[in-house]
N, C-alpha and C positions, 0 to 999 in steps of 0.2 A: 366741195374742198373750200368755195372761199366762204362759206360761213364761216369750218375752222378757220380760215388764214386772218379772214374779220376778227371773230373772238380773244385770239390768240394780240390782237391787235391791239385793241382793246382791253384787255387785260394790259402789260405791258405798259398803256399811259396811264391806270390806275395804280397799281400799283405802284406808279415814278412819282404818279401827285401824291401820295402817299408818304416816300421816303423823303431823307432829308439832304440825303446823298445814295451817288449809285456810280454806280461797275461795272466797265464797257472794255468788258474782253481785243476788241477788233471791231472795227464799221472798216468795210474797205472806202476806198473813195467815194461819193456821187451812190450809194448804197441804201437803201430802206433804214441802215440800224444805224447808215450816217448826216441819214436827213434827220430821224429821231433823237438826233443829239443835238442835232441845231436846237431843233423847237423843247427840247429842253433847258436849253442854254439860256434859249428867250424866257425860262422865263423862273429863271435865274436859280434853279440845280445844280451843285454841285456834285461836279464829274470826274471821275475817275476811272483813269488807263493803267500799264502797264508802261517803262516805258524806254520807247524800242525803236529805232529808226525805221517798223514798219508804221508806225503808229504816230510818229508827224504833224507828220497835217490834222486831229484829232488833238493833240498840245494844242499845232498856231490856234486849233479854234476858240481855243477855253477849257479845256478838258485839261485837268492837275492829271500829272503825275506822277507817279507810285514805286517809285525807286527799289 
């Protein structure tokens, strides 16, 4: 199980490194996805999510909203 989890995690970073922009559907507060988004923002990646009340924390952190 750990091998699969590590593989999936590494592939996310690989795809993110190659991408010009990234779409995140949802990231719960303090979740792995939330931490991943913050790392990507530090890489100066453009990240998008839907404009929604549940995603206010993502947008406040610098992620752009799609209307």
